[in-house]
C-alpha positions as CSV (number, residue, x, y, z in Angstrom):
1,M,38.1,139.6,142.5
2,R,40.3,140.5,145.5
3,V,43.7,138.8,145.2
4,V,46.1,138.5,148.1
5,L,49.7,137.1,148.2
6,L,50.9,135.6,151.5
7,N,54.6,134.8,151.5
8,T,55.8,132.6,154.4
9,G,59.4,132.2,155.6
10,T,61.6,133.7,158.3
11,E,64.4,134.0,155.8
12,L,62.4,136.6,153.8
13,L,62.1,138.9,156.9
14,L,65.7,138.5,157.9
15,G,66.8,139.6,154.4
16,D,68.6,136.4,153.7
17,V,66.3,135.7,150.6
18,Q,64.8,138.3,148.3
19,D,61.1,138.0,147.5
20,T,60.5,137.9,143.7
21,H,57.1,136.3,143.8
22,L,55.1,139.6,143.8
23,A,56.6,140.9,140.6
24,F,56.2,137.5,138.8
25,I,52.7,136.7,139.9
26,A,51.4,140.3,139.4
27,R,52.6,140.2,135.8
28,E,51.2,136.7,135.1
29,I,47.6,137.5,136.4
30,L,47.2,140.9,134.9
31,P,46.0,139.7,131.5
32,L,43.2,137.9,133.3
33,G,42.1,141.2,134.8
34,L,43.4,140.4,138.2
35,R,45.6,142.6,140.4
36,I,47.4,141.9,143.7
37,A,45.4,143.9,146.3
38,E,47.7,143.0,149.2
39,R,51.0,141.3,149.8
40,R,51.9,140.1,153.3
41,T,55.0,138.3,154.5
42,V,55.1,136.3,157.8
43,P,57.7,134.2,159.5
44,D,57.4,130.4,159.9
45,G,55.3,129.4,162.9
46,P,52.0,130.6,164.4
47,A,52.0,133.8,162.4
48,I,50.9,131.8,159.3
49,R,47.8,130.6,161.0
50,E,47.0,134.2,162.2
51,A,47.5,135.6,158.7
52,L,45.2,133.0,157.2
53,A,42.5,133.7,159.7
54,D,42.7,137.4,158.9
55,L,42.9,137.0,155.1
56,F,40.2,134.3,154.5
57,P,37.3,136.8,154.9
58,S,39.0,139.6,152.9
59,S,40.2,137.7,149.8
60,E,38.7,135.8,147.0
61,V,41.9,134.3,145.6
62,L,44.8,133.7,148.0
63,F,48.3,132.7,146.9
64,V,50.4,131.2,149.7
65,T,54.1,130.6,149.0
66,G,56.8,128.6,150.9
67,G,57.0,126.1,153.7
68,L,56.3,122.9,151.6
69,G,59.6,121.2,152.1
70,P,60.5,118.2,154.3
71,T,62.1,120.0,157.3
72,S,60.6,120.9,160.7
73,D,60.0,124.6,159.8
74,D,58.0,123.7,156.6
75,I,54.5,123.8,158.2
76,T,52.5,125.7,155.6
77,R,50.7,122.6,154.4
78,D,49.7,121.6,157.9
79,V,48.6,125.1,158.9
80,V,46.5,125.6,155.8
81,A,44.7,122.2,156.4
82,A,44.1,123.1,160.1
83,A,42.8,126.6,159.2
84,L,40.3,125.0,156.9
85,G,39.4,122.2,159.3
86,L,40.6,119.5,156.9
87,G,42.5,116.3,157.7
88,L,45.7,115.3,156.0
89,W,46.1,112.0,154.1
90,T,49.1,110.5,152.3
91,D,48.8,110.3,148.5
92,Q,50.4,107.0,147.6
93,E,51.1,108.0,144.0
94,L,52.8,111.2,145.2
95,L,54.8,109.2,147.8
96,H,56.0,106.7,145.1
97,S,57.0,109.7,142.9
98,L,59.1,111.2,145.7
99,R,60.9,107.9,146.3
100,H,61.6,107.5,142.6
101,R,62.9,111.0,142.3
102,L,65.3,110.6,145.2
103,R,66.5,107.2,143.9
104,L,67.3,108.6,140.5
105,R,69.4,111.3,142.1
106,G,71.2,109.0,144.5
107,I,69.7,110.7,147.6
108,K,69.1,108.6,150.6
109,W,65.4,108.3,151.7
110,N,64.5,110.0,154.9
111,E,61.1,109.5,156.5
112,S,60.7,113.3,156.9
113,I,60.5,113.5,153.1
114,A,57.2,111.6,153.3
115,R,55.6,114.7,154.8
116,Q,55.6,116.1,151.2
117,A,53.2,113.4,150.1
118,Q,50.6,114.6,152.7
119,V,47.6,116.3,151.1
120,P,44.6,118.2,152.8
121,A,41.3,116.5,152.1
122,G,39.6,117.9,149.0
123,A,42.8,119.5,147.7
124,E,44.0,119.1,144.1
125,I,47.7,118.4,143.7
126,L,49.7,120.7,141.4
127,P,52.7,118.8,139.9
128,N,56.2,120.1,140.5
129,E,58.5,119.0,137.7
130,N,61.4,121.0,139.1
131,G,61.4,120.0,142.8
132,S,60.0,117.6,145.3
133,A,57.3,119.9,146.9
134,S,54.0,119.7,145.0
135,G,51.6,122.6,145.1
136,L,48.0,122.5,146.2
137,F,44.8,124.0,145.0
138,L,41.8,124.2,147.3
139,E,38.6,125.7,145.8
140,A,36.6,128.3,147.6
141,N,34.7,127.0,150.6
142,V,36.3,123.5,150.2
143,N,35.0,122.9,153.7
144,P,31.4,124.4,153.8
145,Q,31.8,125.0,157.5
146,V,34.8,127.3,157.1
147,P,34.2,130.1,154.5
148,S,37.4,130.5,152.5
149,P,38.7,131.9,149.2
150,H,40.3,129.9,146.4
151,I,43.7,129.0,147.7
152,F,46.8,128.1,145.8
153,V,49.6,126.8,148.0
154,L,52.9,127.0,146.1
155,P,56.6,126.2,146.7
156,G,59.0,128.9,147.7
157,P,61.9,128.6,145.2
158,P,61.2,130.7,142.1
159,R,62.6,128.0,139.8
160,E,59.8,125.7,141.1
161,L,57.0,128.2,141.6
162,Q,57.2,130.0,138.2
163,P,56.7,127.0,135.9
164,M,54.1,125.5,138.2
165,F,52.2,128.8,138.1
166,R,52.2,129.0,134.3
167,E,51.3,125.3,133.8
168,S,48.9,124.7,136.7
169,V,47.7,127.9,138.3
170,I,46.9,130.0,135.2
171,P,44.6,127.3,133.6
172,R,42.6,127.1,136.9
173,L,42.4,130.9,137.2
174,R,40.9,131.1,133.7
175,I,38.0,128.9,135.0
176,I,37.6,130.8,138.2
177,V,37.9,134.4,136.9
178,P,35.2,136.1,134.7
179,E,36.9,137.0,131.4
180,K,38.0,140.6,131.3
181,A,40.3,142.2,128.7
182,I,43.0,144.3,130.3
183,E,46.5,145.3,129.1
184,R,49.7,146.6,130.7
185,R,52.4,148.4,128.7
186,I,55.8,149.7,129.7
187,Y,57.7,152.5,127.9
188,K,61.3,152.9,128.9
189,V,62.9,156.3,128.5
190,A,66.6,157.2,129.3
191,G,68.2,160.6,130.0
192,I,65.0,162.5,130.7
193,G,63.8,163.4,134.2
194,E,60.6,162.0,135.6
195,S,59.0,165.5,135.9
196,I,59.8,166.3,132.3
197,V,58.1,163.0,131.2
198,E,55.1,163.8,133.4
199,A,54.8,167.3,131.9
200,A,54.9,165.9,128.4
201,I,52.3,163.1,128.7
202,G,50.6,163.1,132.1
203,E,47.6,165.4,131.6
204,K,46.8,164.0,128.2
205,V,47.0,160.3,129.1
206,L,45.0,160.8,132.4
207,A,42.2,162.4,130.3
208,I,41.6,159.0,128.8
209,S,38.7,157.2,130.5
210,G,39.7,153.9,132.2
211,I,43.4,154.4,132.0
212,E,45.9,154.0,134.9
213,L,49.2,155.8,134.6
214,G,52.3,155.3,136.7
215,Y,56.1,156.0,136.7
216,C,59.1,154.2,138.1
217,A,62.3,156.4,138.2
218,R,65.8,154.8,138.2
219,P,69.2,156.4,137.7
220,A,68.9,158.3,134.3
221,E,65.8,156.2,133.4
222,V,62.0,156.5,133.7
223,D,59.7,153.6,133.1
224,I,56.1,154.7,132.1
225,R,53.4,152.2,133.0
226,V,49.9,152.3,131.6
227,V,47.1,149.8,132.5
228,G,43.6,149.6,131.0
229,D,41.3,148.0,128.5
230,P,42.7,147.6,124.9
231,N,40.9,150.7,123.6
232,A,42.2,153.0,126.3
233,I,45.7,151.5,125.9
234,S,45.6,152.2,122.2
235,K,44.8,155.9,122.8
236,A,47.5,156.2,125.5
237,D,50.0,154.6,123.2
238,A,49.4,157.2,120.5
239,I,49.9,160.1,122.9
240,I,53.1,158.6,124.5
241,R,54.7,157.9,121.2
242,E,53.8,161.3,119.7
243,E,55.2,163.2,122.7
244,L,58.3,161.1,123.5
245,G,59.1,159.6,120.1
246,S,62.7,158.4,119.8
247,S,63.3,159.0,123.5
248,I,61.5,155.6,124.1
249,F,64.2,152.9,123.9
250,S,62.0,150.0,124.7
251,T,58.4,149.0,125.1
252,D,59.0,145.7,126.9
253,E,61.4,144.4,129.6
254,E,64.6,145.0,127.6
255,N,67.2,147.2,129.2
256,L,69.2,149.8,127.4
257,E,72.3,147.6,126.8
258,E,70.1,144.8,125.3
259,V,68.6,147.3,122.9
260,I,72.0,148.5,121.9
261,V,73.5,145.1,121.4
262,K,70.5,143.9,119.3
263,T,70.6,147.1,117.1
264,L,74.3,146.9,116.5
265,A,74.1,143.3,115.6
266,Q,71.3,144.0,113.1
267,R,73.4,146.7,111.5
268,K,76.6,144.6,111.7
269,E,78.4,147.4,113.6
270,T,80.8,147.2,116.6
271,V,81.7,149.2,119.7
272,A,84.5,149.6,122.2
273,T,84.8,151.5,125.5
274,A,87.5,153.6,127.1
275,E,86.5,154.2,130.7
276,S,88.1,156.1,133.5
277,C,85.5,157.2,136.2
278,T,83.0,154.5,135.4
279,G,85.7,151.8,135.9
280,G,84.5,149.3,133.3
281,L,80.8,149.6,134.2
282,I,79.7,150.3,130.6
283,A,81.7,147.3,129.3
284,N,80.2,145.1,132.1
285,R,76.6,146.1,131.1
286,L,77.2,145.4,127.5
287,T,78.9,142.1,128.0
288,N,76.0,141.0,130.3
289,V,73.9,140.7,127.2
290,P,74.0,137.3,125.5
291,G,75.4,137.6,122.0
292,S,77.4,140.8,122.8
293,S,80.6,139.2,121.5
294,E,79.3,139.9,118.0
295,V,79.4,143.7,118.6
296,F,81.6,144.4,121.6
297,L,85.2,144.1,120.7
298,A,87.2,145.7,123.5
299,G,87.0,147.6,126.7
300,Y,89.8,149.7,128.1
301,V,89.8,150.9,131.8
302,T,92.4,153.6,131.8
303,Y,92.2,155.1,135.3
304,S,95.6,156.8,135.4
305,N,97.1,159.4,133.1
306,D,99.9,157.0,132.1
307,A,97.3,154.4,131.1
308,K,95.4,156.9,129.0
309,A,98.7,157.8,127.2
310,D,100.0,154.3,126.9
311,V,96.9,152.3,126.0
312,L,94.8,154.9,124.1
313,N,97.6,157.1,122.8
314,V,96.2,160.2,124.5
315,D,98.8,163.1,124.0
316,P,100.5,163.7,127.4
317,Q,100.4,167.4,126.5
318,L,96.6,167.3,126.4
319,L,96.6,165.8,129.9
320,K,99.0,168.4,131.2
321,E,97.2,171.4,129.7
322,H,93.6,170.4,130.2
323,G,93.7,167.7,132.9
324,A,92.3,164.2,132.7
325,V,88.7,165.4,133.2
326,S,88.2,167.6,130.2
327,E,86.6,167.7,126.8
328,P,89.9,167.3,124.8
329,V,90.9,164.2,126.8
330,A,87.5,162.6,126.5
331,R,87.6,163.1,122.8
332,A,91.1,161.7,122.5
333,M,90.1,158.6,124.6
334,A,87.2,157.8,122.4
335,E,89.2,158.3,119.2
336,G,92.1,156.3,120.6
337,A,89.8,153.4,121.5
338,R,88.0,153.4,118.2
339,K,91.3,153.3,116.3
340,R,92.9,150.7,118.5
341,A,89.9,148.3,118.5
342,G,89.0,148.9,114.9
343,V,85.3,149.4,115.7
344,T,82.4,151.5,114.4
345,Y,81.8,153.4,117.6
346,A,83.8,154.0,120.8
347,L,82.5,155.5,124.1
348,S,84.7,157.2,126.6
349,T,84.1,158.5,130.1
350,T,86.3,160.7,132.3
351,G,85.0,162.5,135.4
352,I,85.2,163.1,139.2
353,A,83.1,160.5,141.1
354,G,84.0,161.9,144.5
355,P,83.6,162.2,147.4
356,S,86.9,164.2,147.0
357,G,89.0,165.3,144.1
358,G,86.9,168.2,142.9
359,S,87.8,171.8,142.3
360,A,86.1,175.1,141.8
361,D,86.0,174.8,138.0
362,K,85.6,171.0,138.1
363,P,83.4,170.1,141.1
364,V,82.7,166.5,142.2
365,G,80.1,165.1,139.8
366,T,81.6,166.6,136.6
367,I,81.9,164.1,133.7
368,Y,82.8,164.2,130.1
369,I,81.4,161.5,127.8
370,G,82.9,161.0,124.4
371,L,81.5,159.2,121.4
372,A,83.7,158.5,118.4
373,A,81.8,157.6,115.2
374,P,82.8,157.3,111.5
375,E,81.7,160.8,110.7
376,E,82.7,162.7,113.8
377,T,83.5,162.6,117.5
378,V,81.2,164.4,120.0
379,V,81.7,165.1,123.7
380,K,79.1,165.9,126.3
381,S,79.8,167.7,129.5
382,L,77.4,166.7,132.3
383,F,77.1,167.2,136.1
384,F,75.8,164.6,138.5
385,P,76.5,165.7,142.1
386,T,75.6,162.5,143.9
387,D,77.2,159.5,145.7
388,R,80.0,157.6,144.0
389,E,78.1,154.5,143.0
390,T,75.0,156.4,141.7
391,F,77.3,158.8,139.8
392,K,78.7,155.8,137.9
393,D,75.3,154.3,137.2
394,I,74.0,157.6,135.8
395,A,77.1,158.2,133.8
396,A,77.0,154.7,132.2
397,Q,73.3,155.1,131.4
398,H,73.8,158.5,129.7
399,A,76.8,157.1,127.8
400,L,74.7,154.2,126.5
401,E,71.8,156.4,125.6
402,M,74.2,158.7,123.8
403,L,75.3,155.7,121.7
404,R,71.8,154.5,121.1
405,R,70.7,157.8,119.7
406,R,73.7,158.0,117.5
407,I,73.0,154.5,116.1
408,I,69.4,155.3,115.3
409,G,70.4,158.6,113.8
């Protein structure tokens, strides 16, 4: 079935609000064998009517989001009804519910709010437990004189749309859609380039009948996506795991820091960071994970040479002889952090993020990453000639992957 998503709202096109509906809805409907064939975004106003007229003949399931509130720019309900040639009527039960909701919250009633109780003839109301704007479901050809797809009209705020979608939309889709088994799997790999991943698995996976293979590259990370029936997915899974092995850090939506925090917690081990060029980014990522206080004990941002010496006990002679961006200093930073924090592991970073500050032997993009562990301290020298922010992102990702590989042996 051809599925289309129509997002309404001028704020989306001005960049004031970021659209998250596509990613959410696409993931939710995939197990039903459905895919978003087209996504369109239009401003409030006549453009909604024009989009509906264009999409009715070309879609079988149409999701329309936004414009169900009480203000003058919330016209989606009215436009959908008009496009279908349906009248609007006031649902008294819904009107009573709105009055009760506002009274409980101490909000003064305004007659414009009553617009949210208006329902197109023949529409089914989708309850909203997280807001005042109810959703609507209109089955295909609800008005026999106006050919139309199955239409779901949904509120714009994700905190309202998402629970409504799971509780009200998915059950109705299961009735509408012929059952078809389809799976989607994600494999996350860090520290390996997209072309290397493709060379390792691409030809073999694509040789499987009925499989779809795709990649999404991020700084120092590649997400591998496979879609297909369960049998094809099983074959692809065997190939990907055989070729990439321990390079895969996750097979769901977990990011690298979540995997690390979970693994350290399971092993009852701890970590600290000593950062210069990454400016605390590694510590920030780790502490963004709920439960990180169990494993992350300290983070030191030692940007200056004096701070490296005072906080981490880096020998000033090392700094003088080798410079702050060097293998010996990265080693000393990691070991100093591990000793001071009393942790199992400590990561250190020192480098030249640019755009200035480089030299012939240490150009902009040079970085040393140290990892102090119980048995030994290792340091990697890497080179990422890119803009300052991307440099920090890549460096943090490589440091975390270095730690993950050490933890799993």
